N, C-alpha and C positions, 0 to 999 in steps of 0.2 A: 658844613661839607664833610662827609665821611671819607676817610682816606684808607685805601687798601694797599698792602704790600703784596704784589702779585708778579706773575711771570708775563713777559711780553715776547711773543714768538718772533724769531727771525730765522735766517738760514733758508735752505732750499727744501724742496719736497723730499721727504724721507730722511732728511738730515737736519733735525731741528736744533736750534741754538736759541737760548732764551736770555733776555735781559731781566734782571730783578729790579723792579721799579716801584716807587711810591706814586700812586695815581688816585685820582678821584674815582670813587666807586661807580659813578655813572658814566665814565668815559669808556670808549670801546677797548677791547682787549689789546689791540695793537695801536691804539690811538694816543692821544695826548697824555703825558705823564708829568708829575711834578719834579721828580728827581730819580736819576739812575743810581741804584745802590750796588749793582754788581752784575755778573754774568754767570750762566749755568750751561754747561755743555754735557748732555747725557750720552753723547756718542762715544766717549772714551770710557775705559774701564780702569780704575774707578772714575766716576763722573768728575769733571773739572768744575770747581766752583770758585769764583773770585768774588768776594763780598767785602764791602767796606762795613765792618762791624760797628764802628762808632756812629756812622750815619744811620745805620739800621736801628741802633738802640735809641738814637735821638727821635726817630720817627715813631718807635714804639712808645716812648714817653709822651709824645704829642698825641697819642691815641690812635695811631694807625693799626688796623687789624690785618694780620697776614692771612692769606688763603691757606688751605690745607697743605699744598705743595710748598708754598713759600715758608710756612711754619716749619715744615720738616727741614728745609734748607737752612733756615735761621738757627734751628736747633742743632743741626749737624755742624755748623760753623761756630757755634757758641754765642750767638747774638742774644738768644733768649736767656742763657745763663748770665751773661753780662748785665742784661736788663734786670734780672732777678737780684743779682748782687748789688747793683747800683740802687735798687729799691731798698735793700737792707741798709746801705750807707745813708740814704736819705732819712730812714727811720731811726738811725743811730745804733743799729744792732751790730754793725761792722764799721771798721775804719777803712778809708780808701786803700790803704796799704794791704790790709787783710783781703779785701775784695780783689785787688789786683793780683795778689799772690795765689789766691784760689783759682782765679781765671787762668793765670799762666800755667799752673799745675795741670788744670784740665786740658789746656791747649797742648801741653807736652804729651800727656797720655793719649790724646786724640791723634796727634802726629805719629806716635808710636804705633797705634792701631792701623792707621792709613799706610804707613811704611810696611807693616807686617802683611797687610793685604796685597800691596804691590809686590813684595818679595814672594809671597805665596803664588800669585798669578804668574810671575816670571819663572818661578821654579816649576810650576805645573806646565807651563808652555815649553820649557826646556825638556822636561820629562817626556812630554808628548812627542816632541821632536826627536828625542833619543829613541823612543819606542818605535816611531815610524821608520827611523833609519835602520834599527835592528831588524824590523820586519822586512824592509826592502832588501837588506843584505841576505836574509834567509831566503827570500823569494829569488834573488839572483843566484844564490848557491843552488837552489832546486832547479832553476832553469839551466844552469851550466851542467849539472848532473844529468838532467834529461837530455841535453844536447850530446853529452859524452856517450850516454847509452844509445842514443839514436845513431851516432857515428860508429859505435862498435857494431851495432846491428847492421848498418850499411856495409861495413867492412866484412862482416861475416857473410852477408849476402853476396858480396863481390867475390869472396873466396870460394863460396859454394858455386857461384856462376862460373868462375874460372875452372874449378874442378869438373863441372859438368861439361864445359867446352873442351877441356882436355880429354875427358872420357869420350865425348862425341867425336873428337878428332881421331882418337885411337880407334874407335869403332869404324869410322869412315875409312881409315887407312887399312884396317883389317878387311873390311868389305871390299875395297878396291884390290887388295892383294889377292884375295881368295878367287875372284873370277879370273884374274889374270893368270894365275897358276893353272887353273882348269883349262883355259884356252890354250896355253902352251902345251899342256899334256895332250890335248886333242890334236894339235898340229903335229906333234911327233908321232902319233899313232897313224896318221894318215899318210 
């Protein structure tokens, strides 16, 4: 029986969530499996991977062949490196303590890389938020300036309208006074 280490899909449509399993190569993708080794959630950034490295290494020593994606995940979490180091221990090239020290050093450097990526993502998100806030403040300032200009223009228009009304009132008063004085002069002559 050939054994594969592969992904078994779970989750809902558009939001996949995978189990990392050791399964018979002939079984269905989401069917019967021999052992669950971990989980993989690609919906987060960076992807969340929970893997039992020791069980994975045991299956690799028993002859399980990982699929391409599972191989990438095993490599990312260090299971393939641990498998390689334990092979060196079995051959006598390394002591178990040396292999464990190398593996722990690799884990520490990998954790540093992951933390740096998370910090970079958080910083870029904060920078984008700050840039959006700055742009929004500028847009609000432009809008307030435009409203102030429109208000000044409206006030100027009102002042001009008032002046026109005053002039029109003066003209009407002058027009009314002029015929009245002519009528009174006509009445005195008669």
